[in-house]
C-alpha positions in Angstrom: -15.1 -17.1 8.1 -18.2 -19.4 9.8 -21.6 -18.6 8.9 -25.3 -20.2 9.5 -27.0 -21.2 6.5 -30.0 -22.4 5.5 -30.2 -26.4 4.1 -33.0 -27.7 3.7 -34.4 -30.7 5.8 -37.5 -33.2 5.8 -38.9 -31.3 8.3 -38.1 -27.6 6.9 -34.7 -26.2 7.2 -32.4 -26.0 9.6 -29.2 -23.9 10.2 -25.6 -25.0 9.3 -22.3 -24.2 10.2 -20.3 -23.4 6.7 -17.0 -22.6 6.5 -16.4 -19.7 3.7 -13.2 -18.9 2.7 -12.4 -15.6 1.1 -11.9 -14.5 -2.4 -9.1 -12.4 -4.4 -10.0 -9.8 -6.9 -7.0 -9.8 -8.8 -5.4 -7.4 -11.9 -5.4 -9.2 -15.0 -1.8 -8.7 -15.8 0.6 -11.1 -15.7 2.8 -10.2 -12.7 5.5 -11.4 -10.5 3.3 -9.7 -7.6 0.0 -11.0 -9.0 1.3 -14.5 -9.6 2.5 -14.9 -5.8 -0.4 -13.3 -4.8 -2.4 -16.1 -6.9 -0.3 -18.9 -5.2 -0.5 -17.8 -1.6 -4.6 -17.5 -2.3 -4.1 -21.5 -3.6 -2.0 -21.9 -0.1 -4.9 -20.7 1.9 -7.5 -22.2 0.5 -8.8 -19.1 -1.1 -10.8 -18.4 -4.7 -9.2 -16.1 -7.0 -10.6 -13.9 -10.1 -8.9 -11.9 -12.2 -11.1 -8.9 -12.8 -10.9 -8.1 -17.3 -12.2 -5.9 -19.5 -13.4 -3.8 -16.3 -16.4 -6.9 -15.6 -16.7 -7.1 -12.0 -17.5 -10.6 -10.8 -20.5 -10.9 -7.9 -18.7 -12.3 -5.2 -19.1 -11.7 -1.3 -17.7 -8.3 -0.3 -17.4 -9.2 3.6 -14.9 -11.9 2.4 -13.1 -10.1 0.0 -9.4 -9.2 -1.1 -8.7 -5.9 -4.1 -5.3 -6.1 -5.6 -5.0 -4.1 -8.8 -3.5 -0.9 -10.4 -5.3 2.3 -9.0 -7.4 3.0 -11.7 -8.6 -0.7 -11.8 -8.7 -1.0 -8.1 -10.7 1.9 -7.5 -13.4 1.2 -9.9 -14.2 -2.2 -8.5 -14.4 -0.6 -5.1 -17.0 1.5 -6.7 -18.9 -1.3 -8.2 -18.7 -2.9 -4.9 -19.5 -0.5 -2.7 -16.1 -1.1 -1.1 -13.9 2.2 0.6 -10.1 0.5 -0.2 -8.4 2.3 3.0 -5.2 4.4 2.5 -3.5 7.4 3.8 -5.0 11.0 3.4 -2.8 13.1 1.6 -1.8 15.4 4.9 -0.5 12.0 6.4 3.3 12.1 6.3 3.6 15.9 7.6 1.6 15.1 9.7 3.3 12.1 12.2 5.7 13.2 14.4 9.2 14.7 12.8 11.0 11.8 15.0 9.6 9.3 13.0 10.2 11.1 9.6 13.5 13.2 10.8 13.3 15.7 7.6 10.7 18.3 6.5 7.5 17.7 4.8 4.8 19.6 4.1 1.7 19.4 2.2 1.2 22.2 -0.6 -0.4 22.8 -4.2 1.4 22.9 -7.0 1.1 26.2 -7.2 3.2 26.8 -4.2 5.8 23.9 -5.1 6.1 26.0 -8.3 7.6 28.7 -6.0 10.4 26.5 -4.5 13.6 28.4 -5.1 15.9 25.6 -3.4 16.1 22.1 -4.0 13.5 20.1 -3.0 11.9 16.3 -3.3 8.7 17.0 -4.7 5.5 14.6 -5.3 2.4 14.1 -6.1 0.6 13.7 -2.9 -2.3 11.4 -3.6 -1.0 9.7 -7.2 1.8 9.6 -9.8 1.0 12.7 -12.2 4.3 13.8 -12.5 8.3 11.8 -11.8 8.7 12.0 -8.1 12.4 13.4 -7.3 14.6 16.0 -6.8 14.0 19.4 -8.1 16.4 22.4 -8.5 13.7 24.5 -8.2 10.3 24.8 -9.0 10.4 26.2 -12.0 11.8 22.7 -13.4 8.3 21.1 -12.2 6.2 19.5 -15.3 3.1 21.1 -16.9 0.2 19.1 -18.3 -3.5 18.6 -18.3 -3.0 16.5 -15.6 -1.0 18.9 -13.4 -3.0 21.7 -12.0 -2.2 24.4 -10.0 -4.4 22.9 -7.3 -2.6 19.8 -7.4 -1.5 18.6 -3.8 2.0 17.5 -3.8 4.7 17.1 -1.0 8.1 19.2 -0.6 10.3 17.5 1.5 14.1 18.0 2.9 16.6 16.0 0.6 18.0 13.3 2.0 20.1 10.2 0.7 18.3 7.0 1.4 20.8 4.1 2.0 18.5 1.2 1.9 13.8 1.3 1.9 11.9 -2.0 3.3 8.4 -2.1 2.4 5.9 -3.4 5.3 2.2 -4.3 5.1 -0.2 -3.5 8.0 -2.7 -4.6 9.5 -3.8 -3.4 12.9 -0.7 -1.5 13.4 1.3 -4.4 13.1 4.0 -5.7 10.3 2.5 -9.1 8.9 4.6 -9.0 5.8 7.6 -7.4 5.0 10.8 -6.9 2.2 13.6 -4.7 1.3 12.9 -3.3 -2.4 15.8 -0.2 -2.8 19.1 -0.2 -1.9 22.1 2.2 -2.6 19.6 4.1 -5.8 18.9 0.1 -7.2 17.0 -2.8 -6.3 18.0 -4.6 -3.6 18.0 -8.2 -4.8 20.9 -10.7 -6.8 21.8 -12.2 -9.5 19.3 -14.7 -8.7 15.9 -12.5 -8.0 16.7 -12.9 -4.2 15.4 -10.0 -2.5 17.9 -9.0 0.6 16.6 -10.2 4.3 20.2 -7.9 5.8 18.1 -5.3 8.2 14.7 -7.1 7.4 13.8 -7.5 11.4 15.4 -3.6 12.1 12.6 -2.3 9.5 10.3 -4.7 10.7 11.1 -3.4 15.0 11.2 0.0 13.8 8.1 0.1 11.8 6.5 -1.8 14.7 7.9 0.8 17.0 6.3 3.6 15.3 3.0 1.7 14.5 3.0 1.6 19.0 3.8 4.9 19.1 -0.3 6.6 20.6 0.9 10.0 18.1 0.9 8.4 15.5 -2.6 7.8 13.4 -2.9 5.1 10.3 -5.0 3.3 8.3 -6.1 0.0 10.2 -4.4 -1.7 7.1 -2.0 -0.3 4.5 1.3 0.0 3.7 4.6 1.4 5.5 7.9 1.9 3.7 11.1 2.8 5.9 14.3 2.8 5.4 17.5 4.5 6.8 18.5 7.9 5.9 22.7 8.0 5.4 24.2 9.7 8.9 20.5 9.8 10.7 19.5 6.4 10.8 15.8 4.6 10.6 12.7 6.7 9.1 9.3 6.4 8.3 9.7 6.9 4.5 5.6 6.9 3.4 2.2 5.2 3.8 0.3 4.1 0.7 -2.8 1.9 -0.1 -1.7 -2.4 -0.1 -4.0 -2.3 -2.9 -1.9 -1.5 -5.6 1.4 -1.7 -3.5 4.0 -4.0 -5.0 5.2 -6.7 -2.6 7.9 -7.4 -4.4 10.0 -10.2 -1.6 6.7 -10.4 0.5 5.1 -14.0 0.9 1.6 -13.3 -0.4 -0.1 -15.4 2.0 1.4 -13.2 4.7 0.3 -10.0 2.4 -3.8 -11.6 1.3 -5.1 -11.2 4.9 -3.6 -7.5 4.4 -5.5 -7.2 1.2 -8.8 -8.6 3.1 -8.7 -5.8 5.8 -8.0 -2.8 3.5 -11.4 -3.7 1.9 -14.3 -1.6 4.2 -17.6 -1.3 3.2 -19.2 1.6 2.2 -22.9 0.1 2.4 
């Protein structure tokens, strides 16, 4: 980003144009995702700061991207006056059924416990319990963090054949990678992620985002996949700032992370 900054001269101060590069605030964990984003930042000429001990450095919040675990990312955002973009709890139930191709409803944990048939149940906004198929609501876990008012998504059970992650900015897919195939990670013995349906996944997600009936955050992660016997469908939407990047190019993901940092002050 180019900015006009005051520069001292013999006659006073003149304005000069200086190219300021963005900063990536990165988790201290040495994960493969963090390493790929670090390398991507290097290729783009970005500066990188790892956030250790919850100490957030002073940075220009107009040129920043955040990538960290949900609690740390929320802490960074709060300290800097940022709003990390992400979906609302009811995002998935509200998108047209023709895109998700299964029934999904937002409920409370109390309502979910009343289910008498098998359903796929997950927390609507966090990971307070395992997201999986439960034979009935009576099998749902209990605990201090799992109160009756906890929002959950109750979904029709389907069989996903393959799943792809799409990093989205301004309603376009900027980077995408497979991550799951027939119940396991979709990469080979050399750690290479499969790209068999990559073009189909990107085309489907872009078509979904082009639908004027679809509301989506300006920057986010949207997972899509194929349902056995049904075809391509939307799986879910998550905040980009804490989502795994799998086989995506770090340099392509960074602008999405940057756009996902909205200012609140």
